C-alpha positions as CSV (number, residue, x, y, z in Angstrom):
1,M,28.6,-5.1,-70.0
2,R,27.8,-8.3,-72.3
3,R,30.3,-10.4,-71.2
4,T,29.1,-9.7,-67.5
5,V,25.7,-11.0,-68.4
6,V,27.5,-13.9,-70.3
7,I,29.5,-15.0,-67.2
8,G,26.7,-14.2,-64.8
9,L,24.6,-16.7,-66.9
10,V,27.5,-19.3,-66.7
11,C,27.4,-19.2,-63.1
12,A,23.7,-19.4,-62.7
13,F,23.6,-22.5,-64.8
14,A,26.7,-24.2,-63.4
15,A,25.0,-23.4,-59.9
16,S,21.1,-24.9,-61.2
17,V,23.3,-28.1,-62.3
18,A,25.2,-28.6,-59.3
19,V,21.6,-28.1,-57.2
20,G,20.3,-30.4,-59.7
21,Q,22.8,-32.9,-59.5
22,E,22.7,-32.8,-55.4
23,S,18.8,-33.6,-55.6
24,N,19.4,-36.3,-57.8
25,N,21.8,-37.7,-55.5
26,H,19.7,-37.5,-52.7
27,S,16.9,-39.2,-54.4
28,V,18.8,-42.0,-55.4
29,L,20.1,-42.8,-52.0
30,K,16.5,-42.5,-50.7
31,E,15.7,-44.9,-53.0
32,F,18.1,-47.5,-51.8
33,T,18.1,-46.8,-48.1
34,R,16.6,-48.6,-45.4
35,S,17.0,-47.6,-41.9
36,G,16.3,-49.5,-38.2
37,Q,17.1,-48.8,-34.6
38,A,18.2,-51.8,-32.4
39,E,19.8,-51.6,-28.7
40,G,21.0,-47.5,-28.9
41,L,22.2,-47.8,-32.2
42,A,20.7,-46.4,-35.7
43,W,21.4,-48.4,-38.2
44,N,21.4,-47.2,-42.0
45,F,21.5,-49.7,-45.2
46,V,21.9,-48.4,-48.5
47,L,22.0,-51.2,-51.2
48,L,24.9,-50.5,-53.4
49,N,25.0,-50.6,-57.3
50,D,26.4,-48.3,-59.8
51,R,24.9,-45.0,-58.9
52,T,24.8,-45.5,-55.0
53,V,28.7,-46.4,-55.2
54,D,29.2,-43.2,-57.2
55,V,27.4,-40.8,-54.8
56,L,29.2,-42.1,-51.6
57,F,32.5,-43.1,-53.2
58,Q,35.0,-41.5,-54.7
59,A,37.8,-42.6,-57.1
60,P,40.2,-44.6,-56.8
61,G,38.4,-46.6,-54.2
62,K,34.7,-46.6,-55.5
63,Y,36.0,-48.9,-58.7
64,A,36.6,-52.1,-56.2
65,I,33.3,-51.3,-54.2
66,R,31.4,-51.0,-57.7
67,A,33.2,-54.6,-58.6
68,R,31.9,-56.1,-55.7
69,A,28.7,-54.8,-55.7
70,N,27.8,-56.1,-59.4
71,Q,29.6,-59.6,-58.1
72,S,27.1,-60.1,-55.3
73,T,25.0,-58.1,-53.1
74,T,26.1,-55.5,-51.1
75,F,25.2,-52.7,-48.8
76,Y,27.2,-49.7,-47.4
77,V,26.1,-50.1,-43.4
78,Q,26.4,-46.9,-41.2
79,A,25.2,-46.6,-37.6
80,T,26.2,-44.1,-34.7
81,P,25.2,-44.9,-31.1
82,E,22.8,-43.1,-28.8
83,K,24.9,-44.7,-26.0
84,D,28.2,-46.8,-25.3
85,V,27.3,-50.0,-27.5
86,Q,28.9,-53.3,-28.1
87,V,28.4,-53.8,-32.0
88,D,27.8,-57.4,-33.3
89,P,28.5,-56.8,-37.1
90,K,27.0,-60.1,-38.1
91,F,23.7,-59.8,-40.6
92,E,22.0,-62.3,-42.5
93,V,19.1,-61.6,-45.3
94,E,16.3,-63.5,-45.7
95,Q,14.5,-63.6,-48.7
96,D,11.8,-66.3,-50.3
97,G,12.5,-68.4,-47.4
98,K,15.9,-68.8,-47.7
99,T,18.6,-67.1,-45.3
100,L,21.8,-65.5,-47.0
101,A,25.0,-65.1,-44.7
102,G,26.3,-61.5,-45.0
103,T,30.4,-61.2,-44.5
104,S,31.4,-57.6,-42.6
105,H,34.2,-55.7,-43.9
106,N,35.4,-53.3,-41.3
107,I,35.8,-49.3,-42.8
108,K,35.6,-48.3,-39.2
109,N,34.2,-49.5,-36.0
110,F,32.3,-52.5,-37.9
111,A,34.0,-54.7,-36.1
112,P,32.4,-56.8,-32.7
113,G,33.8,-54.7,-29.8
114,S,32.8,-51.5,-27.6
115,V,31.8,-48.3,-29.6
116,A,31.3,-45.2,-27.5
117,K,28.1,-42.5,-27.6
118,G,28.3,-40.8,-30.9
119,V,31.4,-42.4,-32.7
120,R,30.4,-43.0,-36.2
121,I,30.3,-46.6,-37.6
122,D,30.8,-47.3,-41.3
123,G,31.1,-50.8,-43.0
124,I,30.4,-53.0,-46.0
125,L,28.1,-56.0,-45.9
126,Q,28.5,-58.5,-48.4
127,L,26.4,-61.2,-49.4
128,D,27.9,-64.5,-51.3
129,Q,25.2,-63.8,-54.1
130,K,22.7,-61.5,-55.6
131,V,19.3,-61.5,-54.4
132,N,16.2,-61.2,-56.6
133,L,15.6,-57.1,-56.4
134,A,12.4,-57.8,-57.5
135,H,11.6,-59.5,-54.5
136,P,11.0,-58.1,-51.2
137,F,14.2,-59.2,-48.8
138,T,15.1,-58.5,-44.8
139,I,18.5,-57.8,-43.3
140,K,18.4,-59.2,-39.8
141,G,21.0,-58.6,-37.2
142,A,21.8,-59.2,-33.4
143,N,19.3,-58.0,-30.6
144,H,16.0,-58.6,-32.7
145,F,17.2,-55.8,-35.4
146,S,15.6,-56.4,-39.0
147,V,15.1,-53.8,-41.6
148,E,13.1,-54.5,-45.0
149,F,13.8,-53.6,-48.3
150,K,11.2,-53.8,-51.0
151,L,12.1,-51.9,-54.3
152,S,9.9,-50.1,-56.5
153,P,10.1,-51.1,-60.1
154,E,11.8,-48.0,-60.8
155,A,14.6,-48.4,-58.2
156,V,14.6,-52.0,-60.1
157,Q,15.8,-51.0,-63.3
158,L,18.0,-48.0,-61.3
159,A,20.0,-50.7,-59.5
160,V,20.7,-52.6,-62.9
161,P,24.7,-52.3,-63.9
162,V,25.6,-49.5,-66.1
163,P,27.0,-51.0,-69.2
164,P,30.1,-49.5,-69.9
165,P,30.7,-47.0,-72.7
166,T,31.5,-49.1,-76.3
167,A,34.1,-47.8,-78.3
168,A,32.5,-45.8,-81.5
169,P,33.7,-47.5,-84.7
170,A,36.3,-46.6,-86.7
171,P,35.2,-44.3,-89.7
172,A,35.0,-45.9,-93.0
173,P,38.0,-45.4,-95.2
174,P,37.9,-42.8,-97.9
175,P,36.4,-43.7,-101.3
176,Q,39.1,-44.4,-103.6
177,P,39.3,-42.4,-106.9
């Protein structure tokens, strides 16, 4: 009987941790995602950083994406057409009067061409450099598309790369008698 109670408590705890983790993942994505519409496409842009990469991607591919996101500002791009569309994956970012060109990397249908209604589009948009996350910036694309990112101070702190764990110092040798 006691063992059944302990097993039940362990299962309840594991379930609550999983729900808490899912809730945390949702809030991380919400903090770093902006959406907009243009010509029958609902675009979603997720600013990639260590936390969003961990939520969106799995090993081993997430390590290369994380490294790319730490070198330059990078977005995961997703869209689903509401009608048959011509996709133009050329985007640029404007910040503080400067325009930065983006390079599109196709995952699925994120290339110039036709995409049928309801077919998912996935890709990566990478800039040549990092933007200042403390300042607002706007992603602009074809057909007068634009979406603004204005991150809270808390989100700016969350976007800072997580330092790798350091090795524990070697234990001191035992004292000599």
